[in-house]
BADRENRO-816724 format. One record per residue (C-alpha): residue in three letters; z, y, x. Coordinates in pm, 1 decimal. Layout:
BEGIN
{site ALA {Z Y X}},
...
***
This chain:
BEGIN
{site UNK {0.0 0.0 0.0}},
{site UNK {-67.2 358.6 111.6}},
{site UNK {88.9 703.3 89.7}},
{site UNK {-174.7 931.2 -61.8}},
{site UNK {-181.6 1308.2 -30.2}},
{site UNK {-344.4 1551.1 -273.6}},
{site UNK {-558.2 1863.2 -242.9}},
{site UNK {-523.2 2076.6 -555.2}},
{site UNK {-843.1 2213.4 -714.1}},
{site UNK {-688.0 2387.5 -1016.8}},
{site UNK {-772.3 2732.9 -882.8}},
{site UNK {-1105.2 2666.2 -708.9}},
{site UNK {-1326.8 2375.7 -809.1}},
{site UNK {-1183.6 2357.5 -1161.0}},
{site UNK {-1275.5 2718.3 -1248.4}},
{site UNK {-1600.0 2693.6 -1052.2}},
{site UNK {-1709.5 2378.6 -1234.4}},
{site UNK {-1583.4 2457.5 -1584.2}},
{site UNK {-1581.2 2837.4 -1596.9}},
{site UNK {-1864.3 2943.0 -1368.8}},
{site UNK {-1601.9 3083.6 -1124.8}},
{site UNK {-1455.5 3315.6 -1390.9}},
{site UNK {-1103.2 3285.6 -1252.3}},
{site UNK {-928.7 3611.8 -1172.6}},
{site UNK {-626.9 3639.0 -947.0}},
{site UNK {-418.1 3776.4 -1232.6}},
{site UNK {-486.7 3461.2 -1432.3}},
{site UNK {-349.3 3243.7 -1152.4}},
{site UNK {-58.0 3452.1 -1026.6}},
{site UNK {202.6 3348.6 -1287.7}},
{site UNK {151.1 2977.9 -1220.8}},
{site UNK {82.8 2996.9 -845.8}},
{site UNK {452.3 2957.3 -745.6}},
{site UNK {473.1 2639.1 -953.5}},
{site UNK {166.6 2492.6 -784.6}},
{site UNK {317.5 2594.7 -452.6}},
{site UNK {627.2 2382.0 -522.1}},
{site UNK {442.5 2075.1 -653.4}},
{site UNK {393.7 1911.7 -314.3}},
{site UNK {20.2 1935.8 -249.4}},
{site UNK {-103.6 1889.6 104.2}},
{site UNK {-342.4 2182.5 48.0}},
{site UNK {-429.0 2415.7 -240.3}},
{site UNK {-801.3 2495.7 -244.6}},
{site UNK {-838.0 2860.8 -328.8}},
{site UNK {-1155.7 3048.8 -248.5}},
{site UNK {-1501.0 3087.5 -96.6}},
{site UNK {-1769.0 3350.5 -59.5}},
{site UNK {-1919.6 3286.6 -404.5}},
{site UNK {-1582.2 3354.4 -561.0}},
{site UNK {-1562.6 3680.9 -369.4}},
{site UNK {-1901.7 3784.6 -505.0}},
{site UNK {-1800.8 3707.8 -865.0}},
{site UNK {-1477.3 3904.4 -823.1}},
{site UNK {-1673.7 4211.9 -719.5}},
{site UNK {-1980.0 4194.1 -941.5}},
{site UNK {-1827.7 4058.3 -1262.1}},
{site UNK {-1460.7 4161.1 -1262.1}},
{site UNK {-1485.1 4474.1 -1044.5}},
{site UNK {-1180.8 4366.5 -843.7}},
{site UNK {-1125.2 4372.6 -468.4}},
{site UNK {-1130.9 4006.0 -356.2}},
{site UNK {-929.8 4078.9 -41.2}},
{site UNK {-651.8 4231.7 -250.3}},
{site UNK {-671.2 3937.1 -489.7}},
{site UNK {-653.9 3687.7 -203.8}},
{site UNK {-352.2 3863.7 -53.1}},
{site UNK {-167.3 3845.1 -386.2}},
{site UNK {-228.9 3471.5 -418.1}},
{site UNK {-137.2 3400.1 -56.5}},
{site UNK {191.4 3585.7 -104.2}},
{site UNK {260.2 3384.9 -419.7}},
{site UNK {216.5 3049.7 -241.6}},
{site UNK {396.7 3068.0 94.1}},
{site UNK {491.3 2697.8 114.9}},
{site UNK {149.3 2535.0 91.5}},
{site UNK {-148.7 2553.8 323.0}},
{site UNK {-429.4 2736.6 140.9}},
{site UNK {-794.0 2640.6 178.2}},
{site UNK {-1124.9 2825.2 178.1}},
{site UNK {-1470.2 2671.2 172.1}},
{site UNK {-1747.4 2771.3 411.9}},
{site UNK {-2114.7 2686.4 423.2}},
{site UNK {-2195.0 2679.8 793.0}},
{site UNK {-2499.5 2905.4 782.2}},
{site UNK {-2438.9 3140.5 491.4}},
{site UNK {-2158.2 3355.8 352.2}},
{site UNK {-2332.3 3457.1 32.4}},
{site UNK {-2660.0 3421.3 -158.1}},
{site UNK {-2910.2 3151.9 -74.4}},
{site UNK {-3042.6 3299.9 247.2}},
{site UNK {-2919.2 3262.7 605.5}},
{site UNK {-2625.0 3468.6 733.1}},
{site UNK {-2612.3 3572.5 1100.6}},
{site UNK {-2375.7 3365.3 1312.0}},
{site UNK {-2177.0 3675.8 1409.3}},
{site UNK {-2104.6 3750.4 1044.2}},
{site UNK {-2007.0 3388.6 973.7}},
{site UNK {-1759.1 3398.5 1262.9}},
{site UNK {-1624.6 3729.1 1130.5}},
{site UNK {-1587.8 3576.5 783.3}},
{site UNK {-1386.2 3284.9 925.1}},
{site UNK {-1158.8 3515.4 1123.6}},
{site UNK {-1089.3 3748.4 831.5}},
{site UNK {-1003.5 3463.8 595.5}},
{site UNK {-755.0 3343.2 856.7}},
{site UNK {-610.9 3690.8 898.7}},
{site UNK {-554.8 3706.4 523.8}},
{site UNK {-361.7 3380.0 527.2}},
{site UNK {-595.5 3085.9 467.6}},
{site UNK {-505.3 2803.4 703.8}},
{site UNK {-730.7 2519.9 588.6}},
{site UNK {-1110.0 2504.3 563.3}},
{site UNK {-1377.4 2268.2 450.7}},
{site UNK {-1703.5 2337.1 631.4}},
{site UNK {-2035.9 2199.3 521.6}},
{site UNK {-2407.3 2225.9 580.0}},
{site UNK {-2629.4 2016.5 356.6}},
{site UNK {-2881.7 1976.0 639.5}},
{site UNK {-2602.4 1923.7 895.7}},
{site UNK {-2656.5 2186.4 1159.7}},
{site UNK {-2377.8 2041.1 1371.5}},
{site UNK {-2379.5 2324.0 1621.7}},
{site UNK {-2293.1 2576.3 1351.1}},
{site UNK {-2030.6 2351.7 1190.4}},
{site UNK {-1861.1 2283.1 1523.2}},
{site UNK {-1870.7 2651.9 1618.1}},
{site UNK {-1694.8 2761.1 1298.4}},
{site UNK {-1435.1 2486.8 1339.7}},
{site UNK {-1360.6 2622.2 1686.6}},
{site UNK {-1317.2 2974.8 1543.2}},
{site UNK {-1069.5 2837.6 1287.2}},
{site UNK {-871.6 2679.5 1569.6}},
{site UNK {-814.0 3025.0 1718.8}},
{site UNK {-558.6 3056.6 1435.5}},
{site UNK {-432.2 2698.2 1441.6}},
{site UNK {-598.8 2620.0 1108.3}},
{site UNK {-687.0 2276.1 975.4}},
{site UNK {-1056.7 2192.3 936.8}},
{site UNK {-1223.7 1930.4 717.2}},
{site UNK {-1580.2 1849.2 813.0}},
{site UNK {-1764.2 1774.0 490.1}},
{site UNK {-2016.2 1498.0 432.5}},
{site UNK {-2195.4 1579.3 109.5}},
{site UNK {-2286.4 1255.5 -67.2}},
{site UNK {-2619.1 1228.4 -248.7}},
{site UNK {-2832.8 945.2 -373.7}},
{site UNK {-3197.6 927.5 -277.1}},
{site UNK {-3429.4 696.0 -86.9}},
{site UNK {-3351.1 888.5 232.6}},
{site UNK {-2973.4 932.8 196.0}},
{site UNK {-2880.3 590.7 328.6}},
{site UNK {-2544.2 463.4 448.4}},
{site UNK {-2662.9 482.1 808.0}},
{site UNK {-2752.5 848.4 747.1}},
{site UNK {-2397.7 934.3 636.9}},
{site UNK {-2231.9 727.1 908.0}},
{site UNK {-2431.0 914.0 1170.4}},
{site UNK {-2319.5 1250.1 1028.1}},
{site UNK {-1953.1 1147.3 1023.5}},
{site UNK {-1974.2 1029.1 1382.8}},
{site UNK {-2116.0 1364.7 1490.5}},
{site UNK {-1854.7 1561.5 1296.3}},
{site UNK {-1564.9 1352.9 1421.2}},
{site UNK {-1678.4 1403.0 1780.0}},
{site UNK {-1548.5 1760.9 1761.5}},
{site UNK {-1178.7 1792.8 1854.5}},
{site UNK {-1164.1 2096.4 1623.5}},
{site UNK {-1232.3 1890.0 1309.8}},
{site UNK {-915.3 1727.1 1174.2}},
{site UNK {-1031.7 1534.4 867.0}},
{site UNK {-1357.9 1409.9 718.8}},
{site UNK {-1426.8 1512.0 360.0}},
{site UNK {-1649.9 1281.0 157.5}},
{site UNK {-1776.5 1513.8 -115.8}},
{site UNK {-1953.8 1348.4 -411.3}},
{site UNK {-2088.2 1656.3 -589.9}},
{site UNK {-2246.3 1465.2 -879.7}},
{site UNK {-1980.8 1196.0 -917.5}},
{site UNK {-2229.8 911.7 -867.5}},
{site UNK {-2026.4 691.2 -633.3}},
{site UNK {-1900.9 365.1 -782.5}},
{site UNK {-1698.9 68.7 -655.7}},
{site UNK {-1995.6 -116.0 -507.7}},
{site UNK {-2105.5 182.8 -300.0}},
{site UNK {-1750.8 282.6 -207.8}},
{site UNK {-1666.0 -67.9 -87.5}},
{site UNK {-1941.3 -41.1 172.7}},
{site UNK {-1947.4 332.1 249.4}},
{site UNK {-1578.2 418.3 290.3}},
{site UNK {-1494.0 150.1 551.9}},
{site UNK {-1805.9 246.3 747.3}},
{site UNK {-1711.4 615.6 738.9}},
{site UNK {-1351.4 537.2 838.4}},
{site UNK {-1476.0 351.1 1143.1}},
{site UNK {-1716.3 631.7 1233.8}},
{site UNK {-1436.0 888.1 1193.3}},
{site UNK {-1248.6 734.4 1484.5}},
{site UNK {-902.9 752.7 1329.1}},
{site UNK {-940.0 1087.9 1155.1}},
{site UNK {-818.2 1087.6 795.6}},
{site UNK {-1065.6 1068.6 509.9}},
{site UNK {-1055.3 1306.0 210.3}},
{site UNK {-1243.3 1235.5 -112.5}},
{site UNK {-1374.0 1484.7 -369.3}},
{site UNK {-1580.0 1360.9 -664.8}},
{site UNK {-1679.2 1573.2 -962.5}},
{site UNK {-1628.8 1363.7 -1273.8}},
{site UNK {-1970.6 1432.4 -1426.2}},
{site UNK {-2036.0 1068.1 -1516.8}},
{site UNK {-1680.3 1011.0 -1637.6}},
{site UNK {-1612.3 744.0 -1374.5}},
{site UNK {-1462.7 933.9 -1080.4}},
{site UNK {-1097.8 851.6 -1157.8}},
{site UNK {-1184.2 482.6 -1128.2}},
{site UNK {-1380.0 555.0 -811.0}},
{site UNK {-1075.4 735.2 -667.8}},
{site UNK {-869.6 417.5 -716.5}},
{site UNK {-1137.0 213.5 -542.7}},
{site UNK {-1167.1 468.7 -262.2}},
{site UNK {-793.2 445.0 -192.1}},
{site UNK {-821.2 66.2 -182.2}},
{site UNK {-1091.3 88.6 83.1}},
{site UNK {-926.7 350.3 302.0}},
{site UNK {-933.8 706.9 162.5}},
{site UNK {-616.5 898.9 249.8}},
{site UNK {-643.4 1227.1 54.6}},
{site UNK {-766.0 1291.9 -301.9}},
{site UNK {-887.5 1615.0 -461.8}},
{site UNK {-761.3 1668.5 -817.8}},
{site UNK {-686.2 1945.9 -1068.6}},
{site UNK {-439.1 2010.0 -1347.3}},
{site UNK {-565.6 1832.6 -1658.9}},
{site UNK {-699.4 2139.3 -1847.9}},
{site UNK {-907.7 2226.2 -1538.9}},
{site UNK {-1010.8 1867.8 -1462.4}},
{site UNK {-1281.3 1620.7 -1562.7}},
{site UNK {-1623.5 1696.9 -1708.7}},
{site UNK {-1797.6 1866.5 -1415.4}},
{site UNK {-1463.3 1917.6 -1237.3}},
{site UNK {-1257.7 1658.5 -1047.3}},
{site UNK {-1020.0 1395.9 -1198.9}},
{site UNK {-681.2 1518.0 -1312.5}},
{site UNK {-373.3 1519.2 -1093.7}},
{site UNK {-178.0 1367.9 -1381.7}},
{site UNK {-389.6 1054.1 -1418.3}},
{site UNK {-430.3 995.5 -1046.3}},
{site UNK {-56.8 1021.5 -973.3}},
{site UNK {1.1 776.0 -1259.6}},
{site UNK {-274.4 538.4 -1145.2}},
{site UNK {-157.3 535.4 -785.2}},
{site UNK {195.5 449.6 -889.0}},
{site UNK {71.4 159.3 -1103.6}},
{site UNK {-129.7 33.4 -807.9}},
{site UNK {177.3 42.5 -584.3}},
{site UNK {85.9 347.4 -378.0}},
{site UNK {311.6 645.9 -314.8}},
{site UNK {260.5 1023.4 -318.8}},
{site UNK {474.4 1331.1 -262.4}},
{site UNK {403.3 1525.4 -582.8}},
{site UNK {675.6 1661.4 -810.3}},
{site UNK {553.6 1531.5 -1146.1}},
{site UNK {808.1 1742.3 -1336.2}},
{site UNK {589.4 2046.0 -1266.2}},
{site UNK {266.8 1897.6 -1407.3}},
{site UNK {327.4 1997.5 -1771.2}},
{site UNK {416.4 2357.8 -1693.2}},
{site UNK {93.6 2403.8 -1498.8}},
{site UNK {-117.1 2228.8 -1762.5}},
{site UNK {27.5 2423.0 -2054.0}},
{site UNK {-21.5 2751.9 -1873.9}},
{site UNK {-382.0 2680.3 -1773.3}},
{site UNK {-464.8 2569.6 -2127.6}},
{site UNK {-332.5 2903.0 -2259.7}},
{site UNK {-533.9 3093.8 -2000.0}},
{site UNK {-853.5 2916.8 -2097.2}},
{site UNK {-790.5 2966.6 -2468.0}},
{site UNK {-716.5 3335.8 -2421.8}},
{site UNK {-1029.8 3392.1 -2215.2}},
{site UNK {-1251.5 3186.4 -2445.5}},
{site UNK {-1322.0 2938.3 -2165.0}},
{site UNK {-1331.6 2556.7 -2191.6}},
{site UNK {-1032.7 2340.4 -2101.6}},
{site UNK {-951.5 1970.5 -2139.2}},
{site UNK {-1316.3 1873.3 -2111.0}},
{site UNK {-1462.6 1522.7 -2081.2}},
{site UNK {-1807.4 1382.8 -2013.2}},
{site UNK {-1973.2 1066.2 -2136.0}},
{site UNK {-2181.1 855.9 -1897.9}},
{site UNK {-2532.7 997.6 -1882.0}},
{site UNK {-2813.5 828.4 -1687.6}},
{site UNK {-2994.8 1162.1 -1648.2}},
{site UNK {-2701.5 1297.4 -1445.8}},
{site UNK {-2765.3 1033.2 -1178.5}},
{site UNK {-3123.2 1153.2 -1152.9}},
{site UNK {-3080.1 1531.1 -1129.9}},
{site UNK {-2741.0 1511.4 -946.8}},
{site UNK {-2655.1 1873.2 -1025.6}},
{site UNK {-2308.3 1929.5 -876.7}},
{site UNK {-2005.0 2019.9 -1081.7}},
{site UNK {-1983.4 2381.5 -970.2}},
{site UNK {-2347.5 2450.5 -1046.2}},
{site UNK {-2339.3 2273.7 -1383.3}},
{site UNK {-2078.0 2515.3 -1511.2}},
{site UNK {-2278.5 2813.3 -1388.6}},
{site UNK {-2607.8 2676.1 -1522.8}},
{site UNK {-2465.9 2624.3 -1871.1}},
{site UNK {-2318.1 2974.5 -1869.9}},
{site UNK {-2646.9 3132.2 -1760.4}},
{site UNK {-2851.7 2943.5 -2018.4}},
{site UNK {-2604.3 3047.5 -2287.7}},
{site UNK {-2632.5 3412.4 -2178.3}},
{site UNK {-3009.9 3391.8 -2226.7}},
{site UNK {-2984.8 3205.5 -2559.4}},
{site UNK {-3136.4 2895.6 -2398.4}},
{site UNK {-2855.1 2642.8 -2437.8}},
{site UNK {-3080.3 2425.3 -2652.8}},
{site UNK {-3312.7 2372.5 -2353.4}},
{site UNK {-3049.0 2235.8 -2116.8}},
{site UNK {-3175.9 1877.6 -2137.9}},
{site UNK {-3531.3 1992.5 -2064.8}},
{site UNK {-3409.7 2187.7 -1761.7}},
{site UNK {-3212.2 1887.7 -1633.9}},
{site UNK {-3514.8 1658.8 -1659.4}},
{site UNK {-3726.8 1911.5 -1473.7}},
{site UNK {-3452.9 1946.7 -1210.4}},
{site UNK {-3471.2 1575.3 -1134.3}},
{site UNK {-3848.0 1600.0 -1085.4}},
{site UNK {-3833.8 1916.1 -871.3}},
{site UNK {-3569.3 1757.3 -649.0}},
{site UNK {-3799.7 1463.3 -578.8}},
{site UNK {-4098.2 1691.6 -513.2}},
{site UNK {-3901.2 1910.5 -269.1}},
{site UNK {-3805.0 1614.5 -51.6}},
{site UNK {-3470.3 1518.9 -205.7}},
{site UNK {-3264.3 1815.2 -82.2}},
{site UNK {-2892.5 1752.1 -111.2}},
{site UNK {-2769.9 1890.5 -441.5}},
{site UNK {-2512.5 2135.2 -311.1}},
{site UNK {-2531.2 2507.7 -239.7}},
{site UNK {-2785.6 2644.1 -164.5}},
{site UNK {-3029.4 2364.7 -245.8}},
{site UNK {-2889.1 2270.2 -585.6}},
{site UNK {-2942.8 2631.8 -692.5}},
{site UNK {-3292.2 2645.1 -541.7}},
{site UNK {-3392.9 2327.6 -723.8}},
{site UNK {-3225.6 2440.9 -1046.6}},
{site UNK {-3380.0 2789.4 -1041.7}},
{site UNK {-3726.0 2646.7 -977.6}},
{site UNK {-3677.6 2399.7 -1261.4}},
{site UNK {-3570.9 2678.5 -1500.7}},
{site UNK {-3875.9 2887.0 -1404.3}},
{site UNK {-4106.6 2589.5 -1453.8}},
{site UNK {-3964.1 2532.6 -1801.8}},
{site UNK {-3944.8 2894.6 -1914.5}},
{site UNK {-4291.0 2998.9 -1792.6}},
{site UNK {-4460.2 2675.9 -1888.9}},
{site UNK {-4645.1 2674.9 -1553.9}},
{site UNK {-4498.6 2446.9 -1289.6}},
{site UNK {-4459.4 2638.9 -962.8}},
{site UNK {-4642.8 2934.7 -1113.8}},
{site UNK {-4348.2 3149.8 -1009.2}},
{site UNK {-4175.6 3059.5 -682.2}},
{site UNK {-3857.3 3237.8 -565.5}},
{site UNK {-3831.1 3361.3 -208.4}},
{site UNK {-3548.9 3115.2 -145.4}},
{site UNK {-3770.9 2815.4 -222.0}},
{site UNK {-4030.3 2952.1 21.5}},
{site UNK {-3756.9 2995.9 284.3}},
{site UNK {-3654.2 2633.5 233.9}},
{site UNK {-4014.9 2520.5 278.6}},
{site UNK {-4034.9 2735.8 594.7}},
{site UNK {-3731.3 2543.0 725.9}},
{site UNK {-3504.7 2844.8 751.6}},
{site UNK {-3211.0 2613.8 675.4}},
{site UNK {-3336.8 2325.3 885.5}},
{site UNK {-3584.3 2042.4 846.3}},
{site UNK {-3584.8 1884.8 496.0}},
{site UNK {-3446.5 1532.7 476.7}},
{site UNK {-3783.0 1408.3 344.7}},
{site UNK {-4124.6 1578.7 342.6}},
{site UNK {-4207.2 1811.7 55.2}},
{site UNK {-4484.6 1660.9 -155.7}},
{site UNK {-4813.7 1797.6 -14.7}},
{site UNK {-4949.1 1940.7 -340.2}},
{site UNK {-4619.7 2119.9 -406.8}},
{site UNK {-4601.7 2248.4 -48.7}},
{site UNK {-4953.3 2389.0 -87.7}},
{site UNK {-4846.2 2579.2 -400.7}},
{site UNK {-4536.3 2716.7 -226.1}},
{site UNK {-4728.8 2832.5 78.3}},
{site UNK {-4993.1 2993.5 -142.5}},
{site UNK {-4731.5 3206.1 -320.5}},
{site UNK {-4777.8 3586.3 -280.2}},
{site UNK {-4461.7 3623.6 -69.7}},
{site UNK {-4513.4 3320.0 155.6}},
{site UNK {-4702.3 3488.6 439.0}},
{site UNK {-4447.1 3769.5 471.5}},
{site UNK {-4153.3 3528.2 468.7}},
{site UNK {-4314.1 3303.0 730.3}},
{site UNK {-4359.9 3600.3 961.7}},
{site UNK {-3999.2 3726.0 924.3}},
{site UNK {-3757.1 3444.8 1013.2}},
{site UNK {-3379.7 3502.1 1000.0}},
{site UNK {-3243.9 3743.1 1259.4}},
{site UNK {-2928.7 3709.4 1466.4}},
{site UNK {-2776.4 4056.7 1515.5}},
{site UNK {-2450.1 4096.6 1702.5}},
{site UNK {-2127.1 4197.5 1530.5}},
{site UNK {-2158.8 4546.1 1682.4}},
{site UNK {-2508.7 4578.5 1539.1}},
{site UNK {-2380.7 4467.8 1198.4}},
{site UNK {-2101.1 4724.9 1207.8}},
{site UNK {-2356.2 4994.6 1284.3}},
{site UNK {-2599.7 4872.0 1019.5}},
{site UNK {-2337.7 4869.3 743.5}},
{site UNK {-2164.8 5187.8 857.7}},
{site UNK {-1812.4 5053.6 906.7}},
{site UNK {-1586.0 4926.2 1184.2}},
{site UNK {-1355.7 4748.5 938.8}},
{site UNK {-1432.3 4376.4 920.7}},
{site UNK {-1302.5 4336.9 564.0}},
{site UNK {-1529.4 4616.7 451.5}},
{site UNK {-1820.3 4481.7 656.3}},
{site UNK {-1804.7 4149.8 476.0}},
{site UNK {-1786.5 4315.3 134.0}},
{site UNK {-2089.5 4529.9 211.8}},
{site UNK {-2275.0 4219.9 328.8}},
{site UNK {-2176.7 4030.8 14.0}},
{site UNK {-2293.5 4272.1 -255.6}},
{site UNK {-2488.7 4596.2 -303.3}},
{site UNK {-2313.0 4930.2 -254.6}},
{site UNK {-2340.1 5011.0 -626.6}},
{site UNK {-2126.0 4707.3 -713.2}},
{site UNK {-1866.8 4801.7 -453.2}},
{site UNK {-1848.4 5152.8 -594.3}},
{site UNK {-1792.0 5019.6 -946.1}},
{site UNK {-1523.1 4787.8 -809.6}},
{site UNK {-1339.5 5077.8 -648.0}},
{site UNK {-1366.6 5292.2 -958.6}},
{site UNK {-1201.6 5010.3 -1153.7}},
{site UNK {-873.9 5045.3 -965.4}},
{site UNK {-637.5 4778.1 -830.4}},
{site UNK {-645.5 4409.1 -916.8}},
{site UNK {-513.0 4339.2 -1264.4}},
{site UNK {-200.9 4125.3 -1221.8}},
{site UNK {-97.2 4075.1 -1585.5}},
{site UNK {-295.7 3939.2 -1877.2}},
{site UNK {-115.9 4033.2 -2200.3}},
{site UNK {-387.2 3855.7 -2395.4}},
{site UNK {-221.1 3526.5 -2303.3}},
{site UNK {18.6 3584.7 -2592.4}},
{site UNK {-13.9 3885.1 -2815.5}},
{site UNK {-61.2 3976.6 -3181.5}},
{site UNK {-399.7 4118.9 -3090.0}},
{site UNK {-515.5 3782.6 -2957.1}},
{site UNK {-406.5 3601.9 -3270.6}},
{site UNK {-589.5 3861.6 -3478.7}},
{site UNK {-906.1 3802.7 -3276.6}},
{site UNK {-872.2 3430.0 -3331.4}},
{site UNK {-844.7 3485.5 -3706.4}},
{site UNK {-1149.7 3710.6 -3700.4}},
{site UNK {-1345.6 3448.2 -3508.4}},
{site UNK {-1260.2 3193.5 -3774.6}},
{site UNK {-1403.0 3433.2 -4033.2}},
{site UNK {-1720.7 3491.8 -3836.2}},
{site UNK {-1928.9 3306.8 -4093.8}},
{site UNK {-1809.7 3532.1 -4375.6}},
{site UNK {-2046.3 3794.2 -4517.6}},
{site UNK {-1784.7 4067.5 -4494.4}},
{site UNK {-1470.6 4120.8 -4285.2}},
{site UNK {-1212.6 4397.1 -4337.2}},
{site UNK {-945.4 4496.4 -4084.2}},
{site UNK {-663.1 4732.9 -4182.8}},
{site UNK {-378.9 4847.9 -3961.0}},
{site UNK {-174.4 5147.2 -4077.2}},
{site UNK {-416.3 5438.1 -4111.8}},
{site UNK {-695.3 5241.3 -3942.6}},
{site UNK {-953.5 5058.2 -4154.7}},
{site UNK {-1270.8 4876.5 -4044.4}},
{site UNK {-1526.0 4693.3 -4258.9}},
{site UNK {-1801.9 4476.8 -4117.6}},
{site UNK {-2079.7 4336.5 -4334.7}},
{site UNK {-2377.0 4115.4 -4254.3}},
{site UNK {-2725.3 4248.7 -4329.4}},
***
């Protein structure tokens, strides 16, 4: 039997997968001290995409928000995620800015990192791990699991061996973005990865898109996984990870041990359920097994964002069509691993193909950059007829002639007009107009009275009456009547 540790995803992958990253610091602050006392090895907290959402959607300073959360959780090591070659967007970020990003996250209190690159530029991954070690931080080198004719077991074993060769990488993270691993695959893959890791501990993260990841977690522990990624039940399952509650229970039944304080589970779950209800966001979600999900392999984080974007454009009814097209585009583009940025590139191209009705009639710059190997050589060749269409796109010639640059940090400071590294990263993340709106909005909101208020209950009652032809609201001298045309 084994002692299993947990990485908590209640505040990072849960909101990313279920809420399209719509988690504000003020939503998490009241419950953060409880999570901090629960006994997690690590609490996963942030990444560059979350920073961008904080600025562009909520108009809040992400550095201030991060500081508040770090102060609220002093007992537990806090984690940030890093893509080895990009801090934001789907392009390529200069190495100097990536190193700056790693150092600033450390200076603000993050002491654990998972670093990944879907095309495994080992030099960049190892370099960032070395920067993290300047601060004594823990580093997990991520192996993103995908199914395709070219993503073989030997392929993954080779990547683990290369990652584990770095003394700056402490653990190996097996990350199943689409939740497609099952017992048969785990029984072969996990022992092989453990051997390749050379004694370094193995973490496992599987988004429960097919509804089978909790079972796979049990199997993974049997075959040698040491650390599991879970979330409080309202923020778990569906396109998120399995719940902490069920995995602690399952491990105990199987004779394993853990160090979690189960008495704190209910308080966290009840709070997160109230937060989701107040914000009109989904909680306590579950998925049924869907064969199509194995084909498109859209990761949990992207699935939440994709659904939200389709809903915003009144296209929710075309989700299945987009998913089918995603599976086909992925094959045509050489089976790119379905994690950022390639899951988004494949998904965006699929949406454009569906919406315009002309396959590859409109091709985003990022797809051209992928075909030009800005991110590295594709795992498999792009289908020739598709590659011809990409390279014939109006922007292709210009992109081919302007590969990514590598300015120094001093040049970046001069370009963005600041010597402050926090400010430099913000200016690199989003346009100046968004930063100005953020600053006009004032400090980070730390309290959310909507979690329990008469106004919220009134809104709920009004929502229940939304099908009525006429609604009247009266409050003292105030009166409002709404009628359908």
